[in-house]
C-alpha positions as CSV (number, residue, x, y, z in Angstrom):
1,X,-21.6,52.5,214.0
2,X,-23.1,49.5,216.1
3,X,-21.2,48.1,218.9
4,X,-22.1,44.5,218.1
5,X,-20.6,42.8,215.1
6,X,-21.6,39.8,213.1
7,X,-19.3,37.7,215.1
8,X,-21.0,38.7,218.4
9,X,-24.4,37.7,217.0
10,X,-22.9,34.3,215.7
11,X,-21.3,33.6,219.1
12,X,-24.6,34.3,221.0
13,X,-26.6,32.1,218.6
14,X,-24.1,29.2,218.8
15,X,-24.0,29.5,222.7
16,X,-27.7,29.6,222.9
17,X,-28.2,26.5,220.5
18,X,-25.7,24.3,222.2
19,X,-25.8,25.8,225.8
20,X,-22.1,26.1,226.3
21,X,-19.4,28.5,225.6
22,X,-18.0,28.9,222.2
23,X,-14.4,27.9,223.5
24,X,-15.7,24.7,225.0
25,X,-17.7,23.9,221.8
26,X,-14.5,24.6,219.6
27,X,-12.5,22.1,221.5
28,X,-15.3,19.5,221.2
29,X,-15.3,20.0,217.4
30,X,-11.7,19.8,217.2
31,X,-11.3,16.7,219.3
32,X,-14.2,14.7,218.0
33,X,-15.4,16.1,214.8
34,X,-17.5,12.9,214.0
35,X,-19.6,13.1,217.2
36,X,-21.5,16.1,216.0
37,X,-20.9,17.1,212.4
38,X,-23.1,19.9,212.4
39,X,-21.2,21.6,215.3
40,X,-17.9,21.0,213.5
41,X,-19.3,22.7,210.4
42,X,-20.7,25.8,212.6
43,X,-17.4,26.1,214.5
44,X,-15.4,26.2,211.3
45,X,-17.7,29.0,209.8
46,X,-17.3,30.6,213.2
47,X,-13.5,30.7,212.8
48,X,-13.9,32.0,209.3
49,X,-16.2,34.7,210.5
50,X,-13.7,35.7,213.1
51,X,-11.0,36.3,210.6
52,X,-13.4,38.2,208.4
53,X,-14.6,40.3,211.3
54,X,-10.9,41.2,211.9
55,X,-10.7,42.1,208.2
56,X,-13.8,44.4,208.6
57,X,-12.1,46.3,211.4
58,X,-8.9,46.7,209.6
59,X,-10.7,48.1,206.5
60,X,-13.0,50.5,208.5
61,X,-9.8,51.8,210.4
62,X,-8.1,52.3,207.0
63,X,-11.2,54.1,205.5
64,X,-11.5,56.3,208.5
65,X,-7.8,57.3,208.6
66,X,-8.2,58.4,204.9
67,X,-11.4,60.3,205.4
68,X,-11.1,61.7,208.8
69,X,-12.3,65.2,209.4
70,X,-9.8,68.1,208.8
71,X,-7.7,66.1,206.2
72,X,-7.4,67.6,202.8
73,X,-7.7,64.9,200.2
74,X,-5.1,64.6,197.4
75,X,-5.8,63.2,194.1
76,X,-3.7,60.0,194.7
77,X,-5.6,59.2,197.8
78,X,-8.9,58.7,195.9
79,X,-7.8,55.3,194.6
80,X,-6.8,54.3,198.1
81,X,-10.2,55.4,199.5
82,X,-12.1,53.5,196.7
83,X,-10.1,50.3,197.3
84,X,-10.5,50.5,201.1
85,X,-14.3,51.0,200.6
86,X,-14.4,48.2,198.2
87,X,-12.6,45.8,200.4
88,X,-14.9,46.9,203.5
89,X,-17.8,46.0,201.2
90,X,-16.5,42.6,200.4
91,X,-15.6,41.8,204.0
92,X,-19.1,42.8,205.0
93,X,-20.6,40.6,202.5
94,X,-18.4,37.6,203.6
95,X,-19.4,38.4,207.1
96,X,-23.2,38.2,206.3
97,X,-22.7,35.0,204.3
98,X,-20.8,33.3,207.1
99,X,-23.5,34.6,209.6
100,X,-26.2,33.3,207.5
101,X,-24.5,29.8,207.3
102,X,-24.2,29.7,211.1
103,X,-28.0,30.6,211.4
104,X,-28.8,27.8,208.9
105,X,-26.7,25.4,211.1
106,X,-28.5,26.4,214.1
107,X,-31.8,26.1,212.6
108,X,-31.1,22.5,211.4
109,X,-30.0,21.6,215.0
110,X,-33.2,23.0,216.4
111,X,-35.3,21.1,213.7
112,X,-33.4,18.0,214.5
113,X,-34.0,18.5,218.4
114,X,-37.7,19.3,217.7
115,X,-38.2,16.1,215.6
116,X,-36.6,14.2,218.4
117,X,-34.2,12.2,216.4
118,X,-30.6,12.2,216.2
119,X,-29.7,13.1,212.5
120,X,-27.4,10.2,212.2
121,X,-30.0,7.9,213.2
122,X,-32.1,9.1,210.3
123,X,-29.4,8.3,207.9
124,X,-29.1,4.9,209.3
125,X,-32.8,4.1,209.0
126,X,-33.0,5.4,205.4
127,X,-29.9,3.2,204.4
128,X,-31.5,0.2,206.2
129,X,-34.8,0.6,204.3
130,X,-33.1,0.8,201.0
131,X,-30.9,-2.4,201.7
132,X,-34.1,-4.4,202.7
133,X,-36.0,-3.5,199.6
134,X,-36.2,-6.3,196.9
135,X,-34.8,-5.1,193.6
136,X,-37.5,-4.5,191.1
137,X,-37.0,-5.3,187.3
138,X,-36.9,-2.4,185.1
139,X,-40.2,-1.4,183.8
140,X,-42.3,-3.0,186.4
141,X,-44.9,-0.8,187.9
142,X,-44.3,0.3,191.6
143,X,-47.9,-1.0,192.3
144,X,-47.0,-4.7,191.7
145,X,-44.8,-6.5,194.2
146,X,-41.3,-7.4,193.3
147,X,-40.8,-11.1,192.4
148,X,-38.8,-13.0,195.0
149,X,-35.1,-13.0,194.5
150,X,-33.6,-16.4,193.3
151,X,-31.7,-18.3,196.0
152,X,-29.2,-19.7,193.4
153,X,-28.9,-19.2,189.7
154,X,-30.5,-22.1,187.6
155,X,-28.2,-25.0,186.8
156,X,-25.7,-24.0,189.3
157,X,-25.0,-25.8,192.6
158,X,-28.2,-27.8,192.8
159,X,-26.7,-31.1,191.4
160,X,-24.0,-33.3,192.5
161,X,-20.5,-32.2,192.1
162,X,-18.3,-34.2,189.6
């Protein structure tokens, strides 16, 4: 059995990507979740992975206790062995899914840093671009410029008020 677990790999990835220990990053993610939503997501997945990693160890111990050398298997133990093996397999799959999710988060952070932009700045820029575009009537081709928006509806507000 390998000495390093999925939790160890995830912890190393997170610490390498953010440059701080996981304990410090966890406190940051809890105190100010809006500052770095990617960190918050990764830390929540890391918490789930730590619980699943403990489950893996429990199921491994249970399976090893049931199948240790020198033990004579009884018929009723076969069900327990099968259940422990199935639980262990499910826990391993959950660990791998959580590890992959953390890997995607770390890759997204690296891509954002490589692009040199704050991910929230990109959302603000996209929202600003959408809000400044003039509305285009339905069916009008994109190659033609949109007509100017009227300042006030015709017949309202241009004459004297009575």
